[in-house]
Backbone as JSON Lines, residues from 0, in Angstrom:
{"i":0,"aa":"M","n":[-17.66,10.82,11.34],"ca":[-16.06,10.17,11.31],"c":[-15.48,10.76,12.16]}
{"i":1,"aa":"G","n":[-14.68,9.46,13.24],"ca":[-13.51,10.35,14.02],"c":[-12.46,10.39,12.98]}
{"i":2,"aa":"D","n":[-11.36,10.87,13.97],"ca":[-10.01,11.06,13.42],"c":[-9.45,9.86,12.71]}
{"i":3,"aa":"L","n":[-8.59,10.42,11.94],"ca":[-7.8,9.08,11.43],"c":[-6.22,8.89,11.67]}
{"i":4,"aa":"E","n":[-5.88,7.98,12.27],"ca":[-4.39,7.9,12.32],"c":[-3.8,7.08,11.39]}
{"i":5,"aa":"I","n":[-2.58,7.41,10.96],"ca":[-1.94,6.33,10.16],"c":[-1.0,6.17,10.71]}
{"i":6,"aa":"R","n":[-0.53,4.8,10.74],"ca":[0.44,4.34,11.83],"c":[1.23,3.05,11.45]}
{"i":7,"aa":"P","n":[2.5,2.96,11.86],"ca":[3.15,1.25,11.75],"c":[2.08,0.14,11.97]}
{"i":8,"aa":"T","n":[2.05,-0.88,11.31],"ca":[1.15,-1.98,11.16],"c":[2.02,-2.58,13.07]}
{"i":9,"aa":"T","n":[0.88,-3.01,13.19],"ca":[1.67,-4.11,14.51],"c":[0.89,-5.8,13.98]}
{"i":10,"aa":"A","n":[1.56,-6.63,14.59],"ca":[1.1,-8.24,14.51],"c":[-0.64,-8.28,14.54]}
{"i":11,"aa":"E","n":[-0.62,-7.16,15.76],"ca":[-2.51,-7.45,15.9],"c":[-3.23,-7.07,14.7]}
{"i":12,"aa":"D","n":[-2.75,-6.24,13.95],"ca":[-3.46,-5.56,13.18],"c":[-3.67,-6.84,11.45]}
{"i":13,"aa":"I","n":[-2.65,-7.41,11.36],"ca":[-2.19,-8.52,10.73],"c":[-3.99,-8.93,10.07]}
{"i":14,"aa":"P","n":[-4.55,-9.6,10.78],"ca":[-5.61,-10.19,10.35],"c":[-6.93,-9.45,9.58]}
{"i":15,"aa":"A","n":[-6.7,-7.88,10.02],"ca":[-7.71,-6.85,9.24],"c":[-7.29,-6.7,8.03]}
{"i":16,"aa":"V","n":[-5.75,-6.42,8.13],"ca":[-5.41,-6.12,6.81],"c":[-5.3,-7.32,5.76]}
{"i":17,"aa":"V","n":[-5.24,-8.67,6.09],"ca":[-5.32,-9.76,5.1],"c":[-6.66,-9.73,4.58]}
{"i":18,"aa":"A","n":[-7.54,-9.45,5.55],"ca":[-9.49,-9.11,5.28],"c":[-9.47,-8.57,4.08]}
{"i":19,"aa":"M","n":[-8.71,-7.2,4.16],"ca":[-8.97,-6.34,3.12],"c":[-8.02,-6.48,1.83]}
{"i":20,"aa":"L","n":[-6.9,-7.6,1.84],"ca":[-6.62,-7.8,0.82],"c":[-7.31,-8.84,-0.04]}
{"i":21,"aa":"A","n":[-8.05,-9.77,0.98],"ca":[-8.91,-10.37,0.35],"c":[-10.16,-9.7,-0.07]}
{"i":22,"aa":"D","n":[-10.25,-8.77,-0.07],"ca":[-11.73,-8.19,-0.32],"c":[-12.02,-7.48,-1.07]}
{"i":23,"aa":"D","n":[-11.77,-8.38,-2.51],"ca":[-11.83,-7.69,-3.98],"c":[-11.85,-9.48,-4.86]}
{"i":24,"aa":"P","n":[-12.3,-8.88,-6.1],"ca":[-12.37,-10.32,-6.93],"c":[-11.05,-10.7,-7.08]}
{"i":25,"aa":"L","n":[-9.97,-9.83,-7.25],"ca":[-8.55,-10.13,-7.54],"c":[-8.0,-10.96,-6.12]}
{"i":26,"aa":"G","n":[-7.98,-10.43,-5.0],"ca":[-7.75,-10.79,-3.69],"c":[-8.23,-12.05,-3.28]}
{"i":27,"aa":"A","n":[-9.7,-12.07,-3.84],"ca":[-10.44,-13.45,-2.85],"c":[-9.74,-14.79,-3.25]}
{"i":28,"aa":"Q","n":[-9.02,-14.5,-5.1],"ca":[-8.36,-15.9,-5.59],"c":[-7.09,-15.86,-4.82]}
{"i":29,"aa":"R","n":[-6.3,-14.93,-4.76],"ca":[-5.0,-15.26,-3.97],"c":[-4.78,-15.02,-2.65]}
{"i":30,"aa":"E","n":[-5.61,-14.91,-1.96],"ca":[-5.21,-14.46,-0.19],"c":[-5.92,-15.45,0.15]}
{"i":31,"aa":"S","n":[-5.44,-15.96,1.62],"ca":[-6.1,-16.68,2.45],"c":[-6.23,-16.45,4.11]}
{"i":32,"aa":"P","n":[-7.07,-15.82,4.06],"ca":[-7.19,-14.82,5.76],"c":[-7.42,-16.08,6.74]}
{"i":33,"aa":"D","n":[-7.85,-17.37,6.52],"ca":[-7.93,-18.24,7.08],"c":[-6.59,-18.78,7.6]}
{"i":34,"aa":"D","n":[-5.86,-18.52,7.47],"ca":[-4.17,-19.06,7.34],"c":[-3.26,-18.01,7.62]}
{"i":35,"aa":"L","n":[-3.34,-17.25,8.44],"ca":[-2.14,-16.2,8.93],"c":[-0.83,-16.32,8.9]}
{"i":36,"aa":"G","n":[-0.63,-17.81,9.04],"ca":[1.0,-18.03,8.93],"c":[1.69,-17.29,7.87]}
{"i":37,"aa":"P","n":[1.79,-17.58,6.88],"ca":[2.62,-16.5,5.97],"c":[2.31,-15.29,6.12]}
{"i":38,"aa":"Y","n":[1.55,-14.76,6.6],"ca":[1.65,-13.0,6.38],"c":[2.25,-12.85,7.36]}
{"i":39,"aa":"L","n":[1.93,-13.72,8.81],"ca":[2.9,-13.11,10.17],"c":[4.21,-13.31,9.59]}
{"i":40,"aa":"A","n":[4.72,-14.24,8.8],"ca":[6.35,-14.56,8.6],"c":[6.78,-13.12,7.76]}
{"i":41,"aa":"A","n":[5.88,-13.07,6.72],"ca":[6.06,-11.93,5.96],"c":[6.04,-10.41,6.55]}
{"i":42,"aa":"F","n":[4.96,-10.42,7.6],"ca":[5.02,-8.86,8.37],"c":[6.45,-8.95,8.85]}
{"i":43,"aa":"E","n":[6.95,-10.05,9.54],"ca":[8.39,-10.25,10.44],"c":[9.26,-9.62,9.48]}
{"i":44,"aa":"R","n":[9.45,-10.14,7.97],"ca":[10.39,-10.03,7.33],"c":[10.44,-8.46,6.82]}
{"i":45,"aa":"L","n":[9.22,-7.5,6.56],"ca":[9.28,-6.22,6.51],"c":[9.28,-5.5,7.75]}
{"i":46,"aa":"R","n":[9.06,-5.9,8.91],"ca":[9.36,-5.17,9.82],"c":[11.19,-5.07,9.93]}
{"i":47,"aa":"A","n":[11.86,-6.12,9.87],"ca":[12.81,-6.28,9.78],"c":[13.96,-5.6,8.77]}
{"i":48,"aa":"D","n":[13.24,-5.12,7.98],"ca":[13.78,-3.88,6.66],"c":[13.54,-2.92,6.73]}
{"i":49,"aa":"P","n":[14.69,-1.9,7.23],"ca":[14.48,-0.44,7.35],"c":[13.72,0.54,6.04]}
{"i":50,"aa":"N","n":[14.11,-0.37,4.95],"ca":[13.44,0.12,3.66],"c":[11.93,0.18,3.14]}
{"i":51,"aa":"Q","n":[11.3,-0.76,4.26],"ca":[10.12,-1.2,4.05],"c":[9.08,-0.5,5.22]}
{"i":52,"aa":"Q","n":[7.75,0.15,5.14],"ca":[6.87,0.77,5.68],"c":[5.48,0.11,5.67]}
{"i":53,"aa":"L","n":[5.05,-0.77,6.32],"ca":[3.55,-1.15,6.1],"c":[2.91,-0.53,7.28]}
{"i":54,"aa":"V","n":[1.88,0.3,6.78],"ca":[1.31,0.89,7.58],"c":[-0.26,0.73,7.43]}
{"i":55,"aa":"V","n":[-0.93,1.01,8.41],"ca":[-2.62,0.86,8.7],"c":[-3.16,2.44,8.9]}
{"i":56,"aa":"A","n":[-4.45,2.69,8.21],"ca":[-5.05,3.77,8.63],"c":[-6.15,2.94,9.76]}
{"i":57,"aa":"V","n":[-6.05,3.86,10.89],"ca":[-7.03,3.59,12.32],"c":[-8.11,4.72,12.39]}
{"i":58,"aa":"R","n":[-9.41,4.41,12.03],"ca":[-10.29,5.69,12.55],"c":[-11.08,4.71,13.66]}
{"i":59,"aa":"D","n":[-11.39,5.42,14.92],"ca":[-12.29,4.61,16.13],"c":[-11.75,3.29,16.22]}
{"i":60,"aa":"D","n":[-10.39,2.84,16.56],"ca":[-9.68,1.88,17.05],"c":[-9.96,0.79,16.01]}
{"i":61,"aa":"R","n":[-10.44,1.27,14.56],"ca":[-10.63,0.25,13.89],"c":[-9.59,0.51,12.5]}
{"i":62,"aa":"V","n":[-8.78,-0.47,12.18],"ca":[-8.0,-0.81,10.76],"c":[-8.98,-0.63,9.82]}
{"i":63,"aa":"V","n":[-9.19,0.63,8.92],"ca":[-9.79,0.94,7.79],"c":[-8.9,0.77,6.57]}
{"i":64,"aa":"G","n":[-7.58,0.94,6.31],"ca":[-7.0,1.27,5.48],"c":[-5.53,0.41,5.49]}
{"i":65,"aa":"T","n":[-4.59,0.22,4.39],"ca":[-3.37,-0.24,4.54],"c":[-2.93,0.1,3.28]}
{"i":66,"aa":"L","n":[-1.29,0.29,3.29],"ca":[-0.16,0.18,2.16],"c":[1.08,-0.26,2.76]}
{"i":67,"aa":"Q","n":[1.66,-0.24,1.44],"ca":[3.06,-0.88,2.07],"c":[3.91,0.24,1.12]}
{"i":68,"aa":"L","n":[4.58,1.0,1.62],"ca":[5.92,2.09,1.26],"c":[7.27,0.88,1.06]}
{"i":69,"aa":"T","n":[8.04,0.87,-0.14],"ca":[8.9,0.46,-0.18],"c":[10.12,1.53,-0.96]}
{"i":70,"aa":"I","n":[11.07,1.86,0.02],"ca":[12.42,2.99,-0.58],"c":[13.37,2.19,-1.27]}
{"i":71,"aa":"V","n":[13.88,2.84,-2.31],"ca":[14.68,1.76,-3.23],"c":[15.56,2.65,-3.8]}
{"i":72,"aa":"P","n":[16.84,2.76,-2.99],"ca":[18.08,3.26,-3.52],"c":[18.41,2.83,-5.25]}
{"i":73,"aa":"G","n":[18.83,3.67,-6.13],"ca":[19.38,3.29,-7.13],"c":[20.52,3.99,-7.81]}
{"i":74,"aa":"L","n":[20.65,3.34,-8.8],"ca":[21.65,4.32,-9.54],"c":[21.37,5.29,-10.77]}
{"i":75,"aa":"S","n":[20.43,4.72,-11.64],"ca":[19.64,5.67,-12.87],"c":[19.26,6.9,-12.03]}
{"i":76,"aa":"R","n":[19.09,7.61,-13.05],"ca":[18.29,8.89,-12.76],"c":[19.4,9.9,-11.77]}
{"i":77,"aa":"R","n":[20.67,9.46,-12.15],"ca":[21.56,10.31,-11.27],"c":[21.51,9.79,-9.7]}
{"i":78,"aa":"G","n":[21.19,8.09,-9.63],"ca":[21.5,8.25,-8.1],"c":[19.86,8.22,-7.42]}
{"i":79,"aa":"A","n":[19.14,8.55,-8.12],"ca":[17.96,9.02,-7.39],"c":[17.56,7.52,-6.66]}
{"i":80,"aa":"V","n":[16.76,7.85,-5.55],"ca":[16.02,7.04,-4.62],"c":[14.42,7.26,-5.3]}
{"i":81,"aa":"R","n":[13.86,6.28,-4.93],"ca":[12.31,6.02,-5.86],"c":[11.88,5.36,-4.5]}
{"i":82,"aa":"S","n":[10.85,5.71,-4.16],"ca":[9.8,4.45,-3.57],"c":[8.78,3.74,-4.51]}
{"i":83,"aa":"I","n":[8.18,2.75,-3.86],"ca":[7.46,1.7,-4.51],"c":[6.47,1.51,-3.45]}
{"i":84,"aa":"I","n":[4.59,1.98,-3.85],"ca":[3.67,1.74,-3.13],"c":[3.02,0.86,-3.74]}
{"i":85,"aa":"E","n":[2.67,-0.07,-2.72],"ca":[2.15,-1.46,-2.93],"c":[1.05,-1.8,-1.94]}
{"i":86,"aa":"G","n":[0.03,-2.45,-2.48],"ca":[-1.04,-3.04,-1.56],"c":[-1.81,-2.38,-1.0]}
{"i":87,"aa":"V","n":[-2.43,-0.86,-1.5],"ca":[-3.19,-0.1,-0.94],"c":[-4.42,-0.72,-0.99]}
{"i":88,"aa":"R","n":[-5.09,-0.72,0.2],"ca":[-6.61,-1.21,0.4],"c":[-6.74,-0.19,1.31]}
{"i":89,"aa":"V","n":[-8.65,0.11,1.13],"ca":[-9.66,0.29,1.66],"c":[-10.68,-0.48,1.99]}
{"i":90,"aa":"H","n":[-11.03,-0.25,3.59],"ca":[-12.13,-1.05,4.08],"c":[-13.17,-0.77,3.57]}
{"i":91,"aa":"G","n":[-14.19,-1.74,2.68],"ca":[-15.54,-1.45,1.92],"c":[-16.21,-0.19,2.56]}
{"i":92,"aa":"D","n":[-16.31,-0.16,3.51],"ca":[-17.03,1.04,4.52],"c":[-16.66,2.22,4.17]}
{"i":93,"aa":"E","n":[-15.51,2.17,3.83],"ca":[-14.68,3.44,3.87],"c":[-14.46,4.2,2.41]}
{"i":94,"aa":"R","n":[-14.51,2.94,1.47],"ca":[-14.48,3.61,0.27],"c":[-15.4,4.78,-0.24]}
{"i":95,"aa":"G","n":[-14.74,5.62,-0.92],"ca":[-15.05,6.85,-1.64],"c":[-15.26,7.85,-0.32]}
{"i":96,"aa":"S","n":[-14.67,7.54,0.74],"ca":[-14.38,8.63,1.73],"c":[-13.67,9.41,1.93]}
{"i":97,"aa":"G","n":[-12.57,9.34,0.86],"ca":[-11.31,10.38,0.99],"c":[-10.02,9.48,1.63]}
{"i":98,"aa":"L","n":[-10.22,8.36,2.16],"ca":[-8.99,7.63,2.83],"c":[-8.33,7.37,1.94]}
{"i":99,"aa":"G","n":[-8.66,6.75,0.69],"ca":[-7.3,6.52,0.06],"c":[-6.46,7.64,-0.55]}
{"i":100,"aa":"T","n":[-6.78,8.58,-0.52],"ca":[-6.31,9.82,-0.82],"c":[-5.22,10.08,-0.05]}
{"i":101,"aa":"Q","n":[-5.93,10.12,1.57],"ca":[-4.84,10.4,2.74],"c":[-4.0,9.37,2.64]}
{"i":102,"aa":"L","n":[-4.31,8.07,2.69],"ca":[-3.19,7.08,2.77],"c":[-1.83,7.28,1.3]}
{"i":103,"aa":"I","n":[-2.54,7.63,0.16],"ca":[-1.39,8.09,-0.86],"c":[-0.75,9.14,-0.58]}
{"i":104,"aa":"E","n":[-1.19,10.15,-0.21],"ca":[-0.81,11.69,0.15],"c":[0.58,11.48,1.54]}
{"i":105,"aa":"W","n":[-0.01,10.37,2.46],"ca":[1.0,10.19,3.56],"c":[2.43,9.78,2.87]}
{"i":106,"aa":"A","n":[2.04,8.45,1.61],"ca":[2.93,8.06,1.44],"c":[3.99,9.01,0.56]}
{"i":107,"aa":"I","n":[3.3,9.81,-0.36],"ca":[4.43,10.78,-1.05],"c":[4.75,11.8,-0.27]}
{"i":108,"aa":"D","n":[4.08,12.25,1.04],"ca":[5.0,12.87,1.7],"c":[5.99,12.03,2.93]}
{"i":109,"aa":"E","n":[6.05,11.0,3.11],"ca":[6.7,10.2,3.74],"c":[8.17,10.21,2.31]}
{"i":110,"aa":"S","n":[7.53,9.73,1.33],"ca":[8.66,9.71,0.38],"c":[9.47,10.83,-0.03]}
{"i":111,"aa":"R","n":[9.12,12.18,0.0],"ca":[9.62,13.56,0.09],"c":[10.89,13.31,1.35]}
{"i":112,"aa":"R","n":[10.06,12.93,2.26],"ca":[11.04,13.07,3.74],"c":[12.06,12.3,3.73]}
{"i":113,"aa":"Q","n":[12.06,11.04,2.76],"ca":[13.1,10.35,2.54],"c":[13.98,10.58,1.48]}
{"i":114,"aa":"G","n":[13.98,11.47,0.89],"ca":[14.63,11.96,-0.07],"c":[14.34,11.3,-1.45]}
{"i":115,"aa":"C","n":[13.31,10.62,-1.71],"ca":[12.78,10.2,-2.88],"c":[12.42,11.14,-3.98]}
{"i":116,"aa":"H","n":[12.9,10.86,-5.09],"ca":[12.79,11.64,-6.32],"c":[11.68,11.35,-7.21]}
{"i":117,"aa":"L","n":[11.35,10.46,-7.07],"ca":[9.95,9.43,-7.75],"c":[8.99,8.44,-7.05]}
{"i":118,"aa":"V","n":[7.83,8.43,-7.15],"ca":[7.18,8.0,-6.31],"c":[6.26,6.58,-7.5]}
{"i":119,"aa":"Q","n":[6.41,5.45,-7.47],"ca":[5.7,4.72,-8.53],"c":[5.18,3.62,-8.04]}
{"i":120,"aa":"L","n":[3.83,3.39,-8.69],"ca":[3.32,1.92,-8.2],"c":[2.6,1.32,-9.52]}
{"i":121,"aa":"T","n":[2.13,0.2,-9.4],"ca":[1.61,-0.9,-10.42],"c":[-0.11,-1.34,-9.76]}
{"i":122,"aa":"S","n":[-0.83,-1.25,-10.95],"ca":[-2.13,-1.49,-10.66],"c":[-2.54,-2.36,-11.27]}
{"i":123,"aa":"D","n":[-3.28,-3.36,-11.21],"ca":[-4.12,-4.59,-12.13],"c":[-4.59,-4.06,-13.36]}
{"i":124,"aa":"K","n":[-4.66,-4.38,-14.65],"ca":[-4.86,-3.82,-15.6],"c":[-6.29,-3.75,-15.34]}
{"i":125,"aa":"T","n":[-7.12,-4.87,-14.59],"ca":[-8.59,-4.88,-14.43],"c":[-9.12,-3.75,-13.86]}
{"i":126,"aa":"R","n":[-8.47,-3.06,-12.72],"ca":[-8.67,-2.14,-11.79],"c":[-8.82,-0.45,-12.41]}
{"i":127,"aa":"T","n":[-9.79,-0.47,-13.67],"ca":[-10.02,0.73,-14.0],"c":[-10.47,1.61,-13.17]}
{"i":128,"aa":"D","n":[-10.97,1.68,-12.09],"ca":[-11.31,2.62,-11.05],"c":[-10.16,3.07,-10.05]}
{"i":129,"aa":"A","n":[-9.17,2.17,-9.99],"ca":[-8.04,2.71,-9.3],"c":[-7.53,3.42,-10.04]}
{"i":130,"aa":"H","n":[-7.16,3.19,-11.45],"ca":[-6.51,3.67,-12.59],"c":[-6.91,5.3,-12.3]}
{"i":131,"aa":"R","n":[-8.14,5.69,-12.67],"ca":[-8.44,6.81,-12.17],"c":[-8.32,7.6,-11.29]}
{"i":132,"aa":"F","n":[-8.53,6.67,-10.34],"ca":[-8.03,7.68,-9.01],"c":[-6.73,7.96,-8.55]}
{"i":133,"aa":"Y","n":[-5.58,6.98,-9.19],"ca":[-4.08,7.41,-9.22],"c":[-4.11,8.49,-10.23]}
{"i":134,"aa":"E","n":[-4.59,8.64,-11.33],"ca":[-4.3,10.06,-12.41],"c":[-4.66,11.18,-11.69]}
{"i":135,"aa":"R","n":[-5.72,11.03,-11.08],"ca":[-6.81,12.08,-10.18],"c":[-5.53,12.77,-9.47]}
{"i":136,"aa":"L","n":[-4.66,11.58,-8.55],"ca":[-3.94,12.19,-7.47],"c":[-2.33,12.41,-8.22]}
{"i":137,"aa":"G","n":[-2.32,12.6,-9.55],"ca":[-1.03,13.27,-10.57],"c":[-0.15,11.98,-11.15]}
{"i":138,"aa":"F","n":[-0.71,10.81,-10.84],"ca":[0.23,9.74,-11.26],"c":[0.27,9.55,-13.12]}
{"i":139,"aa":"T","n":[1.06,8.83,-13.9],"ca":[0.7,9.15,-15.0],"c":[0.86,7.37,-15.52]}
{"i":140,"aa":"A","n":[0.5,7.15,-16.39],"ca":[0.5,5.58,-16.71],"c":[1.76,5.82,-17.81]}
{"i":141,"aa":"S","n":[3.16,5.72,-17.4],"ca":[3.85,6.17,-18.22],"c":[4.89,4.56,-19.03]}
{"i":142,"aa":"H","n":[4.53,3.59,-17.99],"ca":[5.37,2.53,-18.37],"c":[4.67,1.19,-18.71]}
{"i":143,"aa":"T","n":[4.96,0.1,-19.39],"ca":[4.01,-0.93,-19.21],"c":[4.83,-1.91,-18.63]}
{"i":144,"aa":"G","n":[4.18,-2.71,-17.24],"ca":[5.05,-3.33,-16.37],"c":[4.84,-5.06,-16.86]}
{"i":145,"aa":"F","n":[5.86,-5.9,-16.49],"ca":[5.73,-7.02,-16.52],"c":[6.13,-7.77,-15.41]}
{"i":146,"aa":"K","n":[5.46,-9.05,-15.34],"ca":[5.54,-10.21,-13.92],"c":[6.05,-11.58,-14.18]}
{"i":147,"aa":"L","n":[6.77,-12.07,-13.71],"ca":[6.95,-13.51,-13.85],"c":[6.99,-14.18,-12.65]}
{"i":148,"aa":"Q","n":[5.88,-15.25,-13.02],"ca":[5.51,-15.65,-11.58],"c":[6.58,-16.69,-11.15]}
{"i":149,"aa":"L","n":[7.12,-17.21,-10.1],"ca":[8.19,-18.22,-9.56],"c":[7.53,-19.31,-8.74]}
């Protein structure tokens, strides 16, 4: 395998990112790779927000992974800054290659660089393989999450 580069996402990367978001049973139900308009608008909002980083992993000029890192200042924990990892996806051809670990390690290192004291993420209850993956990387299932669809 060629060298891996983790870099900021460009508008040209969005079709590949959306394809990865849609490439699993949950994503297939909620993503629309044939209509990129909403994704491009969201990308512009992310790009304009200094607390957001949407990155892609590129190998041999091909987007093979992605994640979003959000930096959240707060008052709790003595004013600690935390980060949230979202939308972690690895192309089907790359699963099991260690790429997911490299992406998460990048996010943790970037969180440290940004002065974060805590890194958090959520994972759908049905993604048991992902849960084992995150636990192997040192994350603990310490909270119960709640969502409200609007």
